[in-house]
Phi, psi and omega in degrees: 000144180246135174247135178242129182233117179271153173206167175104355178289172179164194180256130181217152177281155177305137183092349181277186184227152171216154173236120176268146176235150176223112181258132181255140176217169181120218182293174179310120189264115179213073181284166172274318182214146173244139183225162172240134175232165177217155179219118177268158180304130178077005181238162178283157176294135183232151179290140177245303183199158177210154180221135175288129188298329178286350177091013186274000177173162177220159185223147181222146169291149181302327185291344183241355180303134180086348180245325182252148177225127177260141178211170180214155176237100185298324182295329181261000184051046185229139174241145184239155171227105176275121184243115179245164179049049184294146181239156178305327180288354173277354180299124183182172166272128182258131182243140172263146181214154179231135175246131184274339182236163180295125183200168179299115187294340186274352185263119182301326182294346181271358183265143186263329184228145181227147171276180184274346178097153176223136185279132172240124179236124181246118181268149182270000000 
């Protein structure tokens, strides 16, 4: 079993920055892809960013391109989401997820493990 624990959320003013972390623990951790998703109140969970664990590529939603950066530290089994130039519309619960097999990184249904989420609130 794999456990994912997010941290780093909080309240920030528009234009500010936050860095989210997701630490994985449990059995030998070797995912194919790690992703970040978010869910705002009354909305469906949406894809934010994903990174191939081997480092061969990353993916971003159009809404965050140029502002968010996903990275990973394989030695620490940790994935990060650096969020800059935050906007009120970025307010949501952010979830980390891991997929064990090769699959479309943007689809939530392809992920096997999920964290509990961390709240990000951006004030205007």
